[in-house]
Structures are given as structure tokens and as C-alpha cells.
C-alpha positions as CSV (number, residue, x, y, z in Angstrom):
1,G,-41.6,27.7,-21.3
2,F,-39.3,30.1,-19.5
3,T,-38.0,27.5,-17.0
4,G,-37.0,25.2,-19.9
5,F,-35.0,28.0,-21.5
6,F,-33.5,28.8,-18.1
7,S,-32.3,25.3,-17.3
8,A,-31.0,24.8,-20.8
9,H,-28.6,27.6,-20.1
10,M,-27.3,26.1,-16.8
11,S,-24.7,23.4,-16.8
12,N,-26.9,20.8,-15.0
13,T,-30.4,19.5,-15.7
14,I,-32.3,17.4,-13.2
15,K,-33.7,14.0,-14.2
16,T,-35.8,11.5,-12.3
17,T,-34.2,8.0,-12.1
18,G,-35.6,4.5,-11.9
19,D,-36.1,4.5,-8.1
20,N,-37.8,8.0,-8.2
21,S,-34.7,9.8,-6.8
22,P,-33.2,12.6,-8.9
23,T,-29.9,12.8,-10.7
24,L,-28.3,15.6,-12.7
25,Y,-27.1,15.6,-16.3
26,S,-23.9,17.6,-16.7
27,S,-23.6,19.4,-20.0
28,R,-19.9,20.1,-19.2
29,F,-19.2,16.3,-19.0
30,Q,-22.1,15.2,-21.1
31,A,-22.9,12.5,-18.5
32,H,-25.3,11.8,-15.6
33,Y,-24.0,12.1,-12.0
34,H,-25.7,8.8,-11.0
35,S,-27.2,5.7,-12.5
36,I,-30.4,6.5,-14.3
37,H,-31.7,3.2,-13.0
38,G,-31.7,4.7,-9.5
39,A,-29.5,7.3,-8.0
40,W,-30.2,6.8,-4.3
41,T,-30.0,3.0,-4.8
42,E,-26.7,3.2,-6.5
43,T,-25.3,5.4,-3.7
44,D,-26.5,2.8,-1.2
45,V,-25.1,-0.2,-2.9
46,V,-21.8,1.2,-4.1
47,F,-20.7,3.4,-1.3
48,I,-22.7,2.5,1.8
49,K,-23.2,-1.3,1.7
50,S,-19.9,-2.1,-0.1
51,G,-17.8,0.6,1.6
52,L,-19.1,2.1,4.8
53,E,-20.9,-0.9,6.2
54,F,-17.8,-3.0,5.4
55,V,-15.3,-0.9,7.2
56,A,-17.7,0.0,10.0
57,Q,-17.6,-3.7,11.1
58,K,-14.2,-3.1,12.5
59,N,-14.0,0.6,13.1
60,K,-16.6,3.1,14.4
61,N,-14.3,6.1,14.1
62,L,-13.8,6.7,10.4
63,K,-12.0,9.2,8.1
64,I,-13.6,9.1,4.7
65,L,-12.4,10.8,1.4
66,E,-14.8,11.3,-1.4
67,I,-13.6,12.0,-4.9
68,G,-16.5,13.9,-6.5
69,F,-18.9,15.6,-4.1
70,G,-21.4,16.2,-7.0
71,T,-24.9,16.4,-5.7
72,G,-24.0,15.4,-2.1
73,L,-26.0,12.2,-2.1
74,N,-23.0,10.0,-0.9
75,C,-22.4,12.4,1.9
76,L,-26.1,12.5,2.9
77,A,-26.3,8.7,2.9
78,T,-23.2,8.5,5.0
79,I,-24.5,11.0,7.6
80,Q,-27.8,9.1,7.9
81,Y,-25.9,5.7,8.2
82,A,-23.5,7.2,10.8
83,D,-26.4,8.5,12.9
84,H,-28.3,5.3,12.8
85,H,-25.2,3.1,13.6
86,G,-23.3,5.2,16.1
87,L,-20.3,6.0,13.9
88,H,-18.0,9.0,14.2
89,V,-17.1,10.3,10.8
90,D,-14.5,12.9,9.6
91,Y,-15.6,13.4,5.9
92,T,-13.4,15.1,3.3
93,T,-14.9,15.6,-0.1
94,L,-13.4,17.2,-3.3
95,E,-15.2,18.9,-6.1
96,K,-13.7,21.1,-8.8
97,F,-17.1,22.2,-10.2
98,P,-19.7,22.7,-7.4
99,I,-23.2,22.7,-8.6
100,D,-25.3,25.9,-8.7
101,K,-27.4,26.9,-5.7
102,V,-30.6,27.0,-7.7
103,V,-30.0,23.5,-8.8
104,V,-29.2,22.4,-5.3
105,E,-32.6,23.7,-4.2
106,D,-34.5,22.1,-7.0
107,F,-32.7,18.8,-6.5
108,G,-33.6,18.9,-2.8
109,A,-37.2,19.5,-3.6
110,Q,-37.2,16.4,-5.7
111,L,-35.4,14.4,-3.1
112,N,-38.0,15.3,-0.6
113,S,-40.4,12.7,-2.0
114,I,-38.1,9.8,-1.3
115,A,-38.8,7.7,1.8
116,G,-35.9,7.7,4.3
117,I,-34.3,10.9,3.0
118,E,-33.6,13.6,5.7
119,L,-33.8,16.8,3.7
120,Q,-32.7,18.9,6.6
121,K,-29.3,17.1,6.5
122,Y,-29.1,17.5,2.7
123,N,-29.6,21.3,3.2
124,Q,-26.9,21.4,6.0
125,I,-24.4,19.7,3.7
126,H,-24.9,22.2,0.9
127,Q,-25.0,25.2,3.2
128,A,-21.6,24.2,4.7
129,D,-18.9,26.5,3.4
130,W,-16.3,25.3,0.9
131,N,-12.7,25.0,2.1
132,K,-13.6,25.1,5.8
133,T,-14.3,22.4,8.3
134,T,-17.9,22.3,9.5
135,Q,-19.1,20.3,12.5
136,L,-22.5,19.1,11.3
137,S,-23.3,17.2,14.4
138,T,-21.4,15.7,17.4
139,N,-20.5,12.7,15.3
140,F,-20.0,14.2,11.8
141,Q,-17.3,16.6,10.6
142,L,-17.5,17.8,7.0
143,N,-14.6,19.3,5.0
144,K,-15.7,20.3,1.5
145,L,-12.7,21.3,-0.7
146,E,-13.2,23.1,-4.0
147,I,-10.0,21.7,-5.6
148,D,-8.8,19.5,-8.4
149,F,-8.8,15.8,-7.6
150,F,-5.0,15.7,-8.0
151,D,-4.6,18.2,-5.2
152,I,-5.7,15.8,-2.5
153,P,-4.3,16.8,0.9
154,I,-1.8,14.0,1.6
155,N,-1.2,15.0,5.2
156,K,-4.2,13.0,6.2
157,K,-4.8,9.2,6.1
158,F,-8.2,7.8,5.3
159,D,-9.9,4.5,6.1
160,L,-12.3,4.7,3.2
161,I,-12.4,6.3,-0.2
162,Y,-15.6,6.8,-2.3
163,F,-14.2,7.0,-5.8
164,D,-17.1,8.7,-7.6
165,A,-15.5,10.6,-10.5
166,F,-17.3,10.6,-13.9
167,A,-16.7,7.5,-15.9
168,P,-13.4,6.7,-17.6
169,E,-14.8,7.6,-21.0
170,T,-15.5,11.1,-19.6
171,Q,-12.5,11.7,-17.3
172,P,-9.9,9.1,-18.3
173,E,-7.1,11.0,-16.5
174,L,-8.7,10.0,-13.1
175,W,-8.7,6.2,-13.6
176,T,-4.9,5.8,-14.1
177,V,-2.4,3.8,-12.2
178,E,-0.9,7.2,-11.0
179,M,-4.2,8.3,-9.6
180,F,-4.7,5.0,-7.8
181,E,-1.2,5.2,-6.4
182,L,-2.1,8.6,-5.0
183,M,-5.3,7.0,-3.5
184,A,-3.1,4.2,-1.9
185,K,-0.8,6.8,-0.4
186,V,-3.6,8.5,1.5
187,L,-5.2,5.3,2.7
188,V,-4.3,3.4,5.9
189,K,-3.2,-0.2,5.6
190,D,-6.2,-2.4,4.8
191,G,-8.0,0.9,3.8
192,V,-10.8,0.5,1.3
193,L,-11.6,2.2,-2.0
194,T,-15.1,1.6,-3.5
195,T,-16.3,2.6,-7.0
196,Y,-19.2,1.9,-9.4
197,C,-16.8,1.2,-12.2
198,A,-15.9,-2.4,-13.0
199,K,-14.0,-2.0,-16.3
200,G,-11.1,-4.5,-16.8
201,Y,-8.4,-1.9,-17.2
202,V,-9.6,0.0,-14.2
203,K,-9.2,-3.1,-12.0
204,R,-5.8,-3.8,-13.6
205,N,-4.7,-0.2,-12.7
206,L,-5.9,-0.7,-9.1
207,R,-3.9,-3.9,-8.8
208,S,-0.8,-2.2,-10.3
209,A,-1.2,0.5,-7.6
210,G,-1.1,-2.2,-4.9
211,F,-4.7,-3.0,-4.2
212,I,-6.5,-6.3,-3.8
213,V,-9.5,-6.0,-6.0
214,E,-13.0,-7.6,-5.5
215,A,-15.9,-7.6,-7.9
216,L,-19.3,-7.2,-6.1
217,P,-22.8,-7.4,-7.4
218,G,-23.9,-4.0,-8.7
219,P,-27.2,-2.0,-8.3
220,P,-30.0,-2.3,-10.9
221,G,-28.7,-1.8,-14.4
222,K,-25.1,-2.7,-13.4
223,R,-23.8,-6.2,-13.2
224,E,-20.7,-5.5,-11.0
225,I,-19.0,-2.8,-9.0
226,T,-15.5,-2.7,-7.5
227,R,-14.1,-2.8,-4.0
228,A,-10.3,-2.4,-3.6
229,I,-8.3,-3.0,-0.4
230,K,-4.9,-1.5,0.1
231,M,-2.4,-4.2,0.9
């Protein structure tokens, strides 16, 4: 029908994943934004449990950098976790190709059926202006930057990086030693980088950039994920 025709001409198509949460398929990158085995579960395992929960054991006042804002799921999960665990978060996220407003609304409508998702917060995240700092709540500051990943603001130091670019097959230029050296430069000492990718050469590149690399059990459909700590 007409909607099929319409969505085919947009760059992103919504797809339901294994845990019932939605993801997007990007025709630009010919890849899904999240695991088709479960988008929300992947976010929780890779970025919240392996990253945020880990650093929050020692520090309740965190600066987080996200490489790849995408659908905003990582940001949403972080806000919810911060609220429930009394964290103060200054969250900077980079995205070169923000998703279309119509897609944002449809995506939110699908998210609404998932237990534990606070849709009002999802909408706040997406309504926040690009390239401005928005105080979403007393404990959460959001800075969405519509820039290339290589243009990271290096005047700020972060405690945690969510490295959520498209896979190395799709965006090889983002998984290099040079990129990880840039990540190391903007992390504090003992700062953490977490990513869903566990490829051998990615881990080698992280080590070459001065990280200690750990393999952790992955979400459904993925044996391992990677946590890297800046020495």
C-alpha cells in the first residue's frame, strides 16, 4: 500500500527484533542499527551492564560520550538507569545522519509496547535541539552534536564511551588504531570504552591504542562483546 511505498523511499525502515523492541534498517549503510535478536536487550547488556553499571560502582557523577546516537535507545536506557540509581550524567552524543522525525514517531509508537520503557523520556531526547546543551532533568544534561565522529570535541574528558558505530564491514574507518587513539585521548585515566564488536583485529587495534581489553559474554545471538579500559 501507500505506506510501504512511502517507507521504501525513506532511508530507514523499522523492524521488530527478538525481544519485541524495534530497530531500524538503514538503506544508506545497508545494516540494522541494533541486534535483530533484541535491540533493547543489546543496549542493556553492551552499554548499561558492561559500561554504565561498571563505572557507576566508583563514580556517581559521570561524563559519557556516545559514538552513534542512532535511534536514541542507549541514551534512553542511560537516563532511566541514572534516575533509578541516583547518578548525575553529562551525556554527549554524536550523529552525522540524524533519523527522520516521522521515523522517530513511528519508532516511539513501537517502543511503547515494551515493559519498562519510559516513552516520555524517549520523546524528550528526540525533541532536544541538535548542537545545543539541554538540561533534561536535574541529574541529566544532554548534548546532541550533528557532526562527524572524527570531529569529537577534545576539550572535554569522559569517564565512559559507548562505541556504537555501524559494524567494521560497514564503517571500517571508525574501527582503526587512529580512531581508538582519539577515544583514549578524550577518556580519563581508567576510563572505559564499551562496544558490541568483538572482532580480533578490533581488539588488537584497541590494545595498540593503549587499552586493556576484556571479552564479556554478549546478548542473545552474540557470543562476546568488548570492554576496554584506558591505562
